[in-house]
C-alpha positions in Angstrom: -6.9 100.2 -72.2 -5.7 96.7 -73.6 -8.0 93.8 -74.2 -6.1 91.8 -71.7 -6.6 94.3 -68.8 -10.3 94.4 -69.7 -10.6 90.7 -69.4 -8.6 90.8 -66.1 -10.9 93.4 -64.7 -14.0 91.5 -65.6 -12.7 88.4 -64.1 -12.0 90.2 -60.9 -15.5 91.5 -60.7 -17.0 88.2 -61.4 -14.9 86.5 -58.6 -15.9 89.3 -56.1 -19.6 89.0 -57.2 -19.4 85.2 -56.7 -18.0 85.6 -53.3 -20.8 88.2 -52.3 -23.5 85.8 -53.5 -22.0 83.0 -51.6 -22.0 85.0 -48.4 -25.6 85.7 -48.8 -26.5 82.0 -49.0 -27.7 81.8 -52.6 -25.2 79.0 -53.3 -26.1 75.5 -52.3 -24.8 74.7 -48.9 -24.0 71.0 -48.1 -23.8 71.6 -44.5 -27.3 70.1 -43.9 -26.9 67.0 -46.1 -26.4 64.7 -43.4 -30.2 65.1 -42.6 -31.1 63.4 -45.8 -28.7 60.4 -45.2 -30.2 57.0 -45.5 -29.3 53.8 -43.6 -27.0 51.3 -45.3 -26.1 47.7 -44.8 -24.3 47.0 -41.5 -20.6 46.6 -41.8 -19.4 43.0 -42.4 -16.4 41.8 -40.5 -14.0 39.5 -42.2 -13.7 35.9 -40.9 -11.8 35.6 -37.4 -13.0 39.0 -36.3 -15.8 39.2 -33.7 -17.8 42.0 -32.3 -19.2 42.9 -28.9 -22.4 44.6 -28.3 -22.1 47.8 -26.3 -23.6 47.7 -22.9 -24.9 50.2 -20.3 -22.9 49.8 -17.2 -24.8 52.3 -15.5 -28.3 51.2 -16.0 -31.3 52.8 -14.0 -33.0 50.2 -11.8 -36.5 49.4 -12.7 -36.4 51.3 -16.2 -37.5 48.0 -17.9 -41.0 48.3 -16.2 -41.2 52.2 -16.7 -44.3 53.3 -18.5 -44.7 56.6 -20.1 -47.3 59.1 -18.8 -50.5 59.3 -20.9 -51.1 62.5 -22.8 -49.1 65.2 -24.7 -46.7 67.6 -23.0 -45.5 70.7 -24.2 -41.8 71.2 -23.8 -40.9 74.9 -23.2 -37.9 76.5 -25.1 -34.8 77.1 -23.2 -34.6 80.3 -21.2 -32.2 83.0 -22.5 -29.4 84.5 -20.5 -30.8 87.6 -18.8 -29.4 90.8 -20.1 -28.6 91.9 -16.7 -26.5 88.8 -15.6 -23.0 89.8 -14.8 -23.8 93.5 -14.2 -23.7 94.7 -10.7 -27.0 96.6 -9.7 -27.1 99.0 -6.7 -30.7 100.2 -6.0 -32.5 102.3 -3.2 -35.6 100.5 -2.1 -38.4 102.7 -0.5 -41.4 101.9 1.4 -43.4 104.7 3.3 -40.6 106.5 5.2 -38.2 103.6 5.2 -35.2 103.3 2.8 -32.5 100.6 2.2 -29.9 99.6 -0.2 -30.3 96.4 -2.4 -27.4 95.4 -4.3 -25.6 92.5 -6.0 -23.0 90.9 -3.9 -22.6 88.8 -0.7 -22.7 90.4 2.8 -18.9 89.6 3.0 -18.4 91.7 -0.3 -20.6 94.6 1.0 -18.9 94.7 4.5 -15.5 96.2 3.3 -17.2 98.9 1.0 -19.3 100.2 4.1 -16.1 100.2 6.1 -14.5 102.3 3.4 -17.3 104.8 3.3 -17.1 105.4 6.9 -13.3 105.9 6.8 -13.8 108.3 3.8 -16.5 110.2 5.7 -14.4 110.4 8.9 -17.2 108.6 10.8 -15.4 106.7 13.6 -16.8 103.2 14.4 -17.7 102.5 18.0 -19.1 99.1 17.6 -18.4 96.3 15.0 -20.3 93.1 15.3 -19.4 90.8 12.3 -21.6 88.0 13.2 -24.7 90.2 13.2 -23.4 92.5 10.3 -23.7 95.6 12.4 -21.6 98.7 12.3 -22.2 101.7 14.8 -20.6 105.0 14.6 -19.5 107.2 17.3 -21.6 110.2 18.3 -21.4 113.1 15.7 -21.9 116.8 15.9 -23.8 118.1 12.9 -22.7 121.5 11.4 -26.1 122.8 11.5 -26.0 122.8 15.5 -28.5 120.1 15.9 -28.2 117.6 18.7 -25.6 115.0 18.4 -26.4 112.0 16.1 -25.1 108.5 15.3 -25.6 105.9 12.8 -26.0 102.0 12.6 -25.4 100.1 9.4 -27.0 96.7 9.3 -25.9 94.3 6.4 -28.2 91.4 5.6 -28.3 88.6 3.0 -30.8 89.6 0.3 -33.7 87.5 -0.9 -31.9 86.5 -4.3 -28.6 84.6 -4.1 -25.6 86.7 -4.0 -27.5 89.9 -3.0 -27.3 92.1 0.0 -29.2 94.8 1.8 -27.8 97.7 3.9 -30.2 99.3 6.4 -29.3 102.5 8.2 -30.8 103.9 11.3 -30.3 107.2 12.9 -30.2 107.9 16.7 -30.2 111.3 18.3 -28.8 111.9 21.6 -31.6 111.9 24.3 -30.1 110.5 27.6 -30.5 106.9 26.6 -28.2 104.3 25.0 -30.8 102.5 23.0 -31.5 102.5 19.4 -35.0 103.5 17.9 -36.8 101.3 15.5 -37.1 104.2 13.0 -35.0 107.1 12.3 -36.2 110.3 13.9 -35.0 112.2 11.0 -35.8 110.1 7.8 -34.8 112.8 5.4 -31.3 113.1 6.7 -31.0 109.3 6.9 -32.2 109.1 3.3 -29.4 111.7 2.3 -26.8 109.3 4.0 -28.2 106.2 2.1 -27.8 108.2 -1.2 -24.2 109.0 -0.4 -23.5 105.4 0.4 -25.1 104.0 -2.6 -23.2 106.5 -4.9 -20.0 105.6 -3.1 -20.6 101.9 -3.6 -21.4 102.5 -7.4 -18.3 104.5 -7.9 -16.1 101.9 -6.1 -17.6 99.0 -7.8 -14.9 96.6 -9.0 -12.1 98.6 -7.4 -12.1 96.8 -4.2 -12.2 93.0 -4.4 -11.8 92.6 -0.6 -14.1 90.1 1.2 -14.7 90.0 4.8 -15.1 87.0 7.1 -18.7 88.1 7.5 -20.7 85.0 8.2 -24.5 85.3 7.9 -26.6 82.4 9.3 -29.5 81.0 7.5 -30.9 82.0 4.2 -33.7 82.1 2.0 -34.0 78.7 0.6 -37.4 77.1 1.4 -39.2 80.5 1.7 -40.4 80.7 -1.9 -42.8 78.1 -3.3 -44.8 77.6 -6.7 -48.1 76.3 -5.7 -51.5 75.8 -7.3 -52.7 74.6 -10.8 -54.0 76.3 -13.9 -55.4 79.8 -13.2 -54.8 79.4 -9.5 -50.9 79.0 -9.8 -49.1 81.5 -7.8 -46.0 82.1 -5.8 -45.9 82.0 -2.0 -43.1 84.3 -0.6 -42.6 84.0 3.2 -40.8 87.3 3.7 -41.7 90.6 5.2 -43.6 92.8 2.9 -41.0 95.5 2.2 -38.2 92.8 1.3 -40.6 90.8 -0.6 -41.7 93.9 -2.9 -38.1 95.0 -3.4 -37.0 91.4 -4.3 -39.9 90.9 -6.8 -39.1 94.2 -8.5 -35.5 93.3 -9.0 -36.4 89.6 -10.0 -38.6 90.9 -12.6 -35.7 93.2 -14.2 -33.2 90.3 -14.0 -35.8 87.9 -15.7 -36.0 90.3 -18.8 -39.1 92.0 -17.9 -39.7 95.9 -18.6 -41.5 97.4 -15.8 -43.8 99.9 -17.2 -45.3 100.9 -13.9 -45.6 99.8 -10.2 -47.8 100.8 -7.3 -47.4 99.6 -3.7 -51.0 101.2 -3.0 -52.5 98.4 -5.0 -49.4 96.0 -4.7 -49.0 95.5 -8.6 -46.4 95.7 -11.2 -47.3 96.4 -14.9 -44.7 94.9 -17.0 -44.0 93.7 -20.5 -42.0 90.7 -21.7 -40.7 89.2 -25.1 -41.1 85.2 -24.9 -37.7 83.6 -25.7 -37.1 82.2 -29.0 -35.1 78.9 -29.8 -33.6 80.4 -33.0 -33.9 84.0 -34.1 -34.1 84.4 -38.0 -31.3 86.4 -39.7 -31.7 89.6 -41.5 -31.7 87.8 -45.0 -34.5 85.6 -44.0 -36.4 88.5 -42.5 -35.9 90.5 -45.7 -37.3 87.8 -48.0 -39.8 86.1 -45.7 -41.0 88.9 -43.8 -40.3 87.2 -40.4 -41.0 89.5 -37.4 -39.9 89.7 -33.8 -42.0 87.6 -31.3 -45.0 89.6 -29.9 -44.7 91.4 -26.8 -46.7 90.1 -23.7 -47.8 92.5 -21.1 -48.5 91.3 -17.7 -49.9 92.6 -14.3 -48.0 90.9 -11.5 -49.9 91.2 -8.1 -48.3 90.6 -4.7 -51.1 90.0 -2.2 -50.1 90.2 1.6 -51.8 87.4 3.6 -49.8 87.6 6.8 -47.2 89.7 8.6 -44.4 87.9 6.8 -46.1 86.0 3.8 -47.4 87.1 0.4 -48.9 85.5 -2.7 -47.7 86.7 -6.2 -50.4 86.2 -9.1 -49.9 86.6 -12.8 -52.3 87.7 -15.4 -52.5 89.6 -18.7 -53.0 93.3 -18.6 -55.9 93.2 -20.9 -57.7 90.6 -19.0 -57.3 87.9 -21.5 -56.9 84.4 -20.0 -53.3 82.9 -19.9 -52.7 79.3 -20.9 -51.7 77.1 -18.0 -48.3 76.3 -19.6 -47.5 80.0 -20.0 -48.5 80.8 -16.5 -46.3 78.1 -15.0 -43.5 78.9 -17.2 -43.4 82.7 -16.5 -44.0 82.1 -12.7 -41.2 79.5 -12.7 -38.8 82.2 -14.4 -39.7 84.8 -11.8 -39.2 82.3 -8.9 -35.7 81.4 -10.3 -34.6 85.1 -9.9 -36.3 85.4 -6.4 -33.7 83.1 -4.9 
C-alpha cells in the first residue's frame, strides 16, 4: 500500500471519529450561549428619528392595584400526555350479577355498532327509541328449547367525556309485556355482552357512521374536589356501579398501573410514576448515574355515603403521609379523567 493511500485512510478515520465525538456532545455546543449574554447600551437613533414606546392596548382593569399573595407556592410540573390517549378502549364492567360495556366514543358513535351487531346476529328490532337510546329485539326462540326470550340494549353517556355505556337486559316470555329490572338468566346475558364487546372491538375504526342519537344532560357538575390537606377528596355524585367503573378507567387513562382492586373494601391499589419536566438522555445517565423517578404506590378508596354519592380518598400504601401539594395534584389528575 502506498504512503498516499495510508494517509488518505487515516484522514477518513479521523473525520469519522470527529463526527462520532461531536454526536456524543464532547465538542463545545454554542446553542446555549445566549443565556450568558449581557445587556449593552441602548440603541441611539440618528437625529430626526423618533421612537414610540410600545403600550398595552388590552390592559387588565385594576392591575395597578394588584398585590401578590404572601408566602411561597409550589408550581407543579406540566402533566404528560396519557399513554392511553388516542387508543380506543372497550371494557366489560361487572358488579355482583350485573355487567355492562364501557367504551370510548359518544352514544351516537356506539348506536350504529349495536345496530350492526343485531343485523349480524339476525336479531330483528321490535322497538327503537333514539331519544332514550333504547333498542329492543323481537321474541327469539333459543335452540336449547327454553322459553322465548328478548333483549333490550340501552346506550347511555358515560361518566368521562366521549365515553358510552351499553346495558343489556334479558326478558323471558311470561304472559306480560313488561321488562324486569334484572335479567332472569344473568349467565346468558353475560355471554351476549361478551359477544357484543368482541364485535365492537373487531369493528373498531371500520365504521365511522354516527347516528343522530341525542342524549340529554351530562356529567358536568357531578364531580368535585373538596377539602384541604389530608382531608382533600373527590365527591362523585353518581350511582355506585357507574362511579366504580369510571374510577377504574380514569386511573388507567391517568397513567396509573392498577395492581389490585376489591369492591368488597371499595379500594384500588395502584402505582404511579410522577411526571418529569425533562428526562435525562442515555449519555447523561451513563456518566452521571441519573435514574428514573421513584414509583409512588397509592391506595385509592371510594366510600359510598348515599345512594348516588361517593367520596374518593387518596393515601400511600405504606401508610406514609402525603404532602398536601402531592395529594391535590394527584386528585386533580384523577378528576380530570373522570369527566
